[in-house]
Z-matrix of the N, CA and C atoms (Angstrom, degrees):
N
C 1 1.376
C 2 1.523 1 117.91
N 3 1.464 2 110.12 1 -35.10
C 4 1.412 3 117.85 2 174.94
C 5 1.515 4 113.09 3 -66.16
N 6 1.312 5 113.98 4 -40.65
C 7 1.518 6 119.67 5 177.23
C 8 1.495 7 109.46 6 -58.42
N 9 1.364 8 115.53 7 -46.76
C 10 1.401 9 115.73 8 -179.01
C 11 1.519 10 115.72 9 -61.89
N 12 1.312 11 113.79 10 -40.30
C 13 1.494 12 120.56 11 -176.57
C 14 1.622 13 104.44 12 -64.25
N 15 1.334 14 118.47 13 -43.72
C 16 1.452 15 124.38 14 -176.41
C 17 1.522 16 107.90 15 -61.55
N 18 1.356 17 115.59 16 -48.40
C 19 1.470 18 119.92 17 -176.89
C 20 1.572 19 108.85 18 -66.93
N 21 1.267 20 116.13 19 -36.28
C 22 1.551 21 124.92 20 177.09
C 23 1.563 22 105.85 21 -60.31
N 24 1.253 23 117.29 22 -52.09
C 25 1.501 24 121.55 23 -171.87
C 26 1.590 25 107.51 24 -70.46
N 27 1.334 26 117.69 25 -37.92
C 28 1.414 27 120.55 26 179.97
C 29 1.560 28 110.82 27 -62.95
N 30 1.393 29 116.40 28 -41.26
C 31 1.397 30 123.02 29 179.80
C 32 1.543 31 110.23 30 -62.91
N 33 1.232 32 118.62 31 -48.73
C 34 1.462 33 120.29 32 -178.48
C 35 1.531 34 112.57 33 -73.22
N 36 1.205 35 119.03 34 -27.25
C 37 1.516 36 122.91 35 175.31
C 38 1.545 37 111.90 36 -69.91
N 39 1.371 38 110.68 37 -25.55
C 40 1.500 39 111.04 38 -177.78
C 41 1.514 40 114.09 39 -85.67
N 42 1.332 41 116.98 40 -11.06
C 43 1.452 42 125.48 41 178.39
C 44 1.469 43 110.91 42 -89.18
N 45 1.362 44 116.34 43 132.55
C 46 1.514 45 118.50 44 -179.38
C 47 1.572 46 105.20 45 -115.57
N 48 1.366 47 109.75 46 139.61
C 49 1.432 48 116.25 47 170.58
C 50 1.558 49 107.25 48 -138.49
N 51 1.429 50 111.80 49 157.75
C 52 1.463 51 112.92 50 178.46
C 53 1.423 52 112.04 51 -82.27
N 54 1.350 53 116.94 52 148.66
C 55 1.421 54 121.93 53 179.69
C 56 1.493 55 108.51 54 -67.98
N 57 1.337 56 114.13 55 141.06
C 58 1.535 57 119.26 56 -179.32
C 59 1.551 58 109.08 57 -61.66
N 60 1.294 59 115.07 58 139.04
C 61 1.439 60 124.61 59 170.59
C 62 1.508 61 110.51 60 83.00
N 63 1.304 62 122.78 61 11.95
C 64 1.489 63 119.64 62 -175.18
C 65 1.491 64 108.12 63 -106.49
N 66 1.311 65 111.56 64 122.08
C 67 1.471 66 121.54 65 -177.24
C 68 1.619 67 110.52 66 -103.44
N 69 1.262 68 116.77 67 -7.18
C 70 1.519 69 122.68 68 -170.46
C 71 1.463 70 106.53 69 -80.38
N 72 1.323 71 116.69 70 133.63
C 73 1.455 72 123.39 71 -178.19
C 74 1.568 73 111.78 72 -71.41
N 75 1.459 74 110.37 73 -18.43
C 76 1.460 75 114.66 74 179.54
C 77 1.488 76 113.69 75 -88.23
N 78 1.357 77 119.55 76 -2.12
C 79 1.426 78 122.47 77 -177.66
C 80 1.494 79 112.69 78 -67.54
N 81 1.357 80 115.34 79 131.58
C 82 1.477 81 120.05 80 -176.51
C 83 1.556 82 104.06 81 -77.49
N 84 1.312 83 116.97 82 133.38
C 85 1.424 84 117.61 83 175.26
C 86 1.467 85 111.98 84 -70.94
N 87 1.271 86 118.40 85 132.33
C 88 1.453 87 125.20 86 -173.08
C 89 1.550 88 108.43 87 -90.94
N 90 1.404 89 111.51 88 141.99
C 91 1.435 90 110.34 89 177.20
C 92 1.546 91 112.75 90 -67.92
N 93 1.241 92 118.61 91 158.71
C 94 1.463 93 124.72 92 179.95
C 95 1.553 94 108.84 93 -57.69
N 96 1.359 95 117.64 94 -39.80
C 97 1.437 96 120.68 95 179.77
C 98 1.486 97 114.31 96 -56.51
N 99 1.402 98 115.72 97 -23.19
C 100 1.489 99 113.47 98 -177.07
C 101 1.553 100 106.94 99 -65.35
N 102 1.259 101 116.47 100 -43.92
C 103 1.530 102 117.69 101 179.83
C 104 1.494 103 112.50 102 -56.90
N 105 1.362 104 115.74 103 -34.85
C 106 1.467 105 120.05 104 176.61
C 107 1.512 106 110.17 105 -68.53
N 108 1.286 107 116.45 106 -39.34
C 109 1.452 108 118.79 107 179.93
C 110 1.601 109 109.48 108 -69.16
N 111 1.309 110 120.35 109 -42.01
C 112 1.424 111 120.03 110 172.65
C 113 1.543 112 110.30 111 -57.30
N 114 1.203 113 120.35 112 -45.18
C 115 1.497 114 122.91 113 179.16
C 116 1.507 115 111.52 114 -58.76
N 117 1.408 116 117.38 115 -36.67
C 118 1.437 117 119.74 116 178.31
C 119 1.513 118 110.51 117 -69.64
N 120 1.354 119 114.26 118 -38.52
C 121 1.541 120 118.74 119 177.42
C 122 1.514 121 109.35 120 -62.19
N 123 1.309 122 118.57 121 -43.09
C 124 1.451 123 117.18 122 176.75
C 125 1.498 124 115.33 123 -64.54
N 126 1.392 125 118.52 124 -23.53
C 127 1.424 126 122.96 125 174.52
C 128 1.515 127 109.84 126 -90.41
N 129 1.296 128 118.34 127 8.30
C 130 1.418 129 122.56 128 -177.40
C 131 1.439 130 119.65 129 58.26
N 132 1.327 131 116.07 130 28.77
C 133 1.452 132 125.71 131 178.44
C 134 1.542 133 105.89 132 -101.02
N 135 1.336 134 112.84 133 70.29
C 136 1.428 135 123.89 134 -170.17
C 137 1.701 136 111.26 135 -67.70
N 138 1.272 137 114.51 136 -35.42
C 139 1.486 138 118.01 137 -178.03
C 140 1.606 139 110.72 138 -66.96
N 141 1.302 140 115.35 139 -41.33
C 142 1.432 141 118.86 140 177.66
C 143 1.588 142 108.46 141 -69.76
N 144 1.233 143 117.37 142 -42.17
C 145 1.503 144 119.02 143 -179.09
C 146 1.526 145 106.69 144 -61.64
N 147 1.266 146 122.79 145 -43.16
C 148 1.455 147 126.98 146 -175.39
C 149 1.578 148 110.10 147 -59.19
N 150 1.369 149 112.37 148 -39.45
C 151 1.424 150 122.06 149 -179.16
C 152 1.524 151 105.79 150 -59.19
N 153 1.353 152 115.94 151 -56.02
C 154 1.400 153 123.94 152 -175.20
C 155 1.566 154 112.33 153 -61.75
N 156 1.271 155 113.64 154 -44.95
C 157 1.455 156 119.86 155 -179.18
C 158 1.619 157 111.20 156 -67.01
N 159 1.308 158 115.38 157 -35.33
C 160 1.511 159 117.00 158 173.61
C 161 1.434 160 113.22 159 -63.94
N 162 1.385 161 117.23 160 -38.62
C 163 1.512 162 116.87 161 177.42
C 164 1.501 163 109.85 162 -69.53
N 165 1.323 164 120.18 163 -33.51
C 166 1.427 165 117.61 164 177.40
C 167 1.535 166 109.50 165 -70.30
N 168 1.299 167 119.91 166 -39.42
C 169 1.442 168 122.27 167 178.88
C 170 1.486 169 110.40 168 -68.38
N 171 1.273 170 123.66 169 -13.18
C 172 1.495 171 123.20 170 176.72
C 173 1.531 172 109.81 171 -67.56
N 174 1.416 173 117.12 172 -23.63
C 175 1.409 174 118.12 173 176.29
C 176 1.571 175 108.82 174 -86.19
N 177 1.244 176 119.56 175 128.54
C 178 1.412 177 130.88 176 -169.79
C 179 1.584 178 105.45 177 -57.26
N 180 1.261 179 122.57 178 -44.30
C 181 1.428 180 122.42 179 -171.94
C 182 1.542 181 113.17 180 -66.58
N 183 1.294 182 119.76 181 -18.54
C 184 1.471 183 123.74 182 179.63
C 185 1.614 184 111.59 183 -92.26
N 186 1.348 185 111.07 184 -10.03
C 187 1.478 186 117.83 185 -176.97
C 188 1.595 187 108.13 186 -74.24
N 189 1.371 188 118.67 187 -7.75
C 190 1.414 189 119.63 188 179.61
C 191 1.595 190 108.82 189 -115.24
N 192 1.313 191 117.93 190 18.22
C 193 1.368 192 120.60 191 179.94
C 194 1.571 193 108.71 192 -99.52
N 195 1.329 194 119.77 193 106.62
C 196 1.431 195 121.17 194 -175.33
C 197 1.525 196 112.47 195 -63.87
N 198 1.276 197 121.51 196 -28.71
C 199 1.465 198 118.87 197 175.42
C 200 1.539 199 112.40 198 -65.59
N 201 1.325 200 118.49 199 -43.98
C 202 1.401 201 123.01 200 179.89
C 203 1.537 202 108.36 201 -66.74
N 204 1.356 203 118.60 202 -41.07
C 205 1.508 204 122.73 203 179.95
C 206 1.597 205 110.39 204 -65.68
N 207 1.413 206 115.49 205 -34.03
C 208 1.380 207 118.66 206 179.43
C 209 1.487 208 112.34 207 -76.06
N 210 1.233 209 122.27 208 -35.23
C 211 1.462 210 123.80 209 -177.66
C 212 1.574 211 106.50 210 -71.68
N 213 1.316 212 112.16 211 -39.88
C 214 1.531 213 117.67 212 -179.90
C 215 1.589 214 107.59 213 -62.37
N 216 1.357 215 114.76 214 -46.14
C 217 1.478 216 118.90 215 179.68
C 218 1.496 217 111.27 216 -60.04
N 219 1.384 218 118.60 217 -40.51
C 220 1.355 219 124.95 218 177.66
C 221 1.595 220 109.94 219 -59.20
N 222 1.259 221 118.46 220 -52.53
C 223 1.367 222 120.96 221 -175.55
C 224 1.510 223 109.79 222 -61.41
N 225 1.434 224 116.70 223 -41.04
C 226 1.432 225 120.26 224 -176.41
C 227 1.614 226 104.79 225 -64.84
N 228 1.348 227 117.58 226 -45.93
C 229 1.564 228 117.63 227 -179.64
C 230 1.538 229 109.33 228 -58.67
N 231 1.327 230 116.84 229 -43.94
C 232 1.434 231 114.89 230 -174.69
C 233 1.583 232 110.06 231 -72.67
N 234 1.337 233 117.47 232 -11.80
C 235 1.476 234 124.84 233 176.62
C 236 1.499 235 112.72 234 -94.73
N 237 1.389 236 116.27 235 2.41
C 238 1.441 237 123.31 236 178.98
C 239 1.512 238 117.50 237 86.43
N 240 1.322 239 117.57 238 5.57
C 241 1.431 240 120.87 239 -179.46
C 242 1.544 241 111.40 240 -96.41
N 243 1.362 242 110.12 241 71.45
C 244 1.469 243 117.74 242 -165.80
C 245 1.598 244 112.19 243 -69.53
N 246 1.288 245 117.68 244 -38.36
C 247 1.522 246 118.96 245 -175.15
C 248 1.558 247 105.27 246 -66.33
N 249 1.363 248 117.17 247 -46.91
C 250 1.515 249 120.49 248 -179.30
C 251 1.424 250 105.99 249 -61.26
N 252 1.294 251 122.24 250 -49.01
C 253 1.459 252 125.73 251 -176.71
C 254 1.489 253 109.82 252 -53.13
N 255 1.397 254 116.94 253 -49.86
C 256 1.508 255 120.12 254 -179.72
C 257 1.554 256 109.86 255 -58.58
N 258 1.303 257 115.18 256 -43.02
C 259 1.475 258 113.64 257 177.92
C 260 1.602 259 114.83 258 -57.68
N 261 1.293 260 112.79 259 -42.08
C 262 1.456 261 119.78 260 -176.34
C 263 1.560 262 110.11 261 -71.07
N 264 1.383 263 118.73 262 -37.52
C 265 1.431 264 121.25 263 173.73
C 266 1.493 265 108.23 264 -60.02
N 267 1.369 266 119.08 265 -44.71
C 268 1.411 267 118.28 266 -177.09
C 269 1.540 268 113.37 267 -70.04
N 270 1.361 269 116.71 268 -25.67
C 271 1.441 270 116.62 269 172.02
C 272 1.481 271 110.23 270 -67.43
N 273 1.292 272 120.62 271 -41.51
C 274 1.471 273 122.74 272 179.75
C 275 1.500 274 108.76 273 -62.67
N 276 1.356 275 120.27 274 -35.59
C 277 1.402 276 122.31 275 -176.67
C 278 1.549 277 111.27 276 -83.04
N 279 1.304 278 116.43 277 -18.25
C 280 1.555 279 120.36 278 172.56
C 281 1.491 280 104.89 279 -68.86
N 282 1.383 281 118.69 280 -39.01
C 283 1.488 282 117.59 281 -178.80
C 284 1.430 283 112.98 282 -80.74
N 285 1.343 284 119.76 283 -35.02
C 286 1.476 285 125.63 284 -176.81
C 287 1.546 286 107.15 285 -134.39
N 288 1.279 287 122.66 286 82.93
C 289 1.472 288 120.61 287 -179.11
C 290 1.541 289 117.19 288 -54.98
N 291 1.425 290 116.44 289 -19.79
C 292 1.460 291 118.98 290 179.24
C 293 1.502 292 115.10 291 -104.35
N 294 1.350 293 111.60 292 19.49
C 295 1.497 294 114.04 293 179.49
C 296 1.561 295 110.59 294 -67.10
N 297 1.335 296 117.44 295 109.34
C 298 1.457 297 122.26 296 -170.96
C 299 1.484 298 110.95 297 -63.23
N 300 1.325 299 119.82 298 -42.67
C 301 1.507 300 123.58 299 179.26
C 302 1.539 301 108.59 300 -55.61
N 303 1.396 302 118.91 301 -52.89
C 304 1.452 303 120.53 302 -175.82
C 305 1.438 304 113.86 303 -66.55
N 306 1.411 305 116.80 304 -31.41
C 307 1.442 306 120.60 305 178.80
C 308 1.511 307 108.60 306 -69.52
N 309 1.413 308 116.80 307 -42.38
C 310 1.473 309 115.59 308 -178.21
C 311 1.612 310 113.12 309 -67.99
N 312 1.438 311 110.39 310 -44.45
C 313 1.443 312 110.34 311 -178.00
C 314 1.552 313 116.72 312 -72.73
N 315 1.298 314 115.39 313 -30.32
C 316 1.455 315 117.67 314 168.32
C 317 1.442 316 112.49 315 -59.60
N 318 1.340 317 116.12 316 -43.81
C 319 1.495 318 119.11 317 173.93
C 320 1.464 319 114.90 318 -55.60
N 321 1.314 320 115.36 319 -44.99
C 322 1.503 321 120.15 320 177.70
C 323 1.552 322 108.59 321 -58.99
N 324 1.398 323 118.84 322 -45.43
C 325 1.392 324 121.49 323 -179.64
C 326 1.526 325 111.25 324 -59.99
N 327 1.346 326 117.40 325 -37.15
C 328 1.421 327 120.05 326 177.54
C 329 1.479 328 115.03 327 -64.92
N 330 1.407 329 114.25 328 -38.16
C 331 1.417 330 119.04 329 177.57
C 332 1.546 331 107.65 330 -64.94
N 333 1.357 332 115.35 331 -46.29
C 334 1.474 333 113.63 332 -177.02
C 335 1.559 334 114.06 333 -71.49
N 336 1.325 335 116.31 334 -9.04
C 337 1.474 336 114.90 335 176.03
C 338 1.558 337 111.78 336 -111.52
N 339 1.340 338 113.62 337 23.95
C 340 1.438 339 123.63 338 174.21
C 341 1.564 340 112.03 339 65.04
N 342 1.397 341 112.85 340 40.69
C 343 1.549 342 108.63 341 179.58
C 344 1.583 343 98.46 342 -133.31
N 345 1.355 344 112.68 343 63.05
C 346 1.505 345 120.29 344 174.49
C 347 1.532 346 113.52 345 -53.16
N 348 1.315 347 116.58 346 -38.94
C 349 1.468 348 119.73 347 178.41
C 350 1.491 349 111.96 348 -50.33
N 351 1.370 350 115.04 349 -46.09
C 352 1.507 351 118.72 350 -178.63
C 353 1.501 352 109.21 351 -70.52
N 354 1.325 353 120.46 352 -37.97
C 355 1.449 354 120.68 353 174.32
C 356 1.506 355 114.54 354 -57.60
N 357 1.292 356 115.38 355 -41.81
C 358 1.473 357 122.81 356 178.51
C 359 1.585 358 109.48 357 -61.08
N 360 1.334 359 110.28 358 -39.74
C 361 1.593 360 114.73 359 179.15
C 362 1.518 361 108.83 360 -64.70
N 363 1.306 362 116.19 361 -39.83
C 364 1.553 363 117.16 362 -178.82
C 365 1.607 364 103.84 363 -75.03
N 366 1.306 365 124.97 364 -30.13
C 367 1.401 366 121.60 365 178.53
C 368 1.589 367 111.49 366 -63.59
N 369 1.377 368 112.05 367 -36.28
C 370 1.491 369 116.05 368 177.63
C 371 1.541 370 109.83 369 -64.98
N 372 1.259 371 118.18 370 -28.33
C 373 1.521 372 117.73 371 -178.15
C 374 1.559 373 107.70 372 -78.85
N 375 1.230 374 116.99 373 -17.13
C 376 1.519 375 119.00 374 177.72
C 377 1.567 376 109.69 375 -93.82
N 378 1.301 377 119.48 376 -13.02
C 379 1.458 378 123.61 377 -169.89
C 380 1.579 379 116.32 378 -46.86
N 381 1.362 380 114.13 379 -40.07
C 382 1.435 381 117.26 380 -175.44
C 383 1.530 382 111.98 381 -100.62
N 384 1.297 383 117.79 382 14.27
C 385 1.504 384 113.53 383 -177.81
C 386 1.459 385 115.44 384 -87.72
N 387 1.306 386 116.56 385 -6.46
C 388 1.487 387 121.31 386 -175.95
C 389 1.485 388 113.82 387 43.39
N 390 1.358 389 115.47 388 53.77
C 391 1.400 390 123.35 389 -172.76
C 392 1.565 391 109.93 390 -130.88
N 393 1.267 392 114.37 391 161.32
C 394 1.541 393 117.33 392 -176.98
C 395 1.541 394 107.81 393 -68.46
N 396 1.380 395 122.47 394 -28.62
C 397 1.411 396 122.35 395 -178.94
C 398 1.518 397 111.34 396 -57.93
N 399 1.366 398 120.58 397 -36.58
C 400 1.353 399 125.52 398 176.62
C 401 1.537 400 112.19 399 -59.84
N 402 1.323 401 115.24 400 -58.26
C 403 1.499 402 116.17 401 -179.84
C 404 1.584 403 114.84 402 -68.04
N 405 1.298 404 115.88 403 -25.78
C 406 1.505 405 116.55 404 174.23
C 407 1.503 406 112.01 405 -68.49
N 408 1.425 407 114.31 406 -45.45
C 409 1.474 408 114.77 407 176.90
C 410 1.465 409 113.65 408 -67.79
N 411 1.323 410 119.51 409 -40.12
C 412 1.471 411 124.03 410 172.85
C 413 1.494 412 110.57 411 -50.74
N 414 1.280 413 121.61 412 -51.23
C 415 1.386 414 125.73 413 178.52
C 416 1.537 415 115.63 414 -67.22
N 417 1.305 416 116.97 415 -32.24
C 418 1.434 417 121.52 416 175.15
C 419 1.511 418 111.34 417 -67.05
N 420 1.405 419 114.37 418 -45.60
C 421 1.491 420 113.25 419 175.13
C 422 1.475 421 114.08 420 -61.96
N 423 1.283 422 118.27 421 -41.66
C 424 1.491 423 122.82 422 -177.91
C 425 1.481 424 109.00 423 -64.15
N 426 1.260 425 122.22 424 -33.87
C 427 1.506 426 123.94 425 -169.90
C 428 1.458 427 113.12 426 -98.44
N 429 1.313 428 119.79 427 -2.88
C 430 1.490 429 120.00 428 -177.52
C 431 1.573 430 110.33 429 -129.29
């Protein structure tokens, strides 16, 4: 069974697809396995998502993709690996300082680790985005 899973993961990691909704010529094609990892995250199966995302991040070209780094950090955070999650949110923000998802989720991590002042600072960076991440982080700060 382990061999089958390994072969299955290797097959999907070798296939590249473009991320939905991306028109930018500079966008890195995401591997098909990324979509599977996101589905696992939505099902709250963070451990399996982490395994897939780690295999994706083994390839150097994906280590500069803020979306992949953000999803990996999210799965880590939900799996209780807060210090490692924080490091990967920061890597995503080093690449794209305006990445709304990373700003929101890092803000949530700050609230969870009793650093609301830092979460409020990230909230201010989202203030003008007119995006759901702003209202979600604002509510998270207010309710925790």
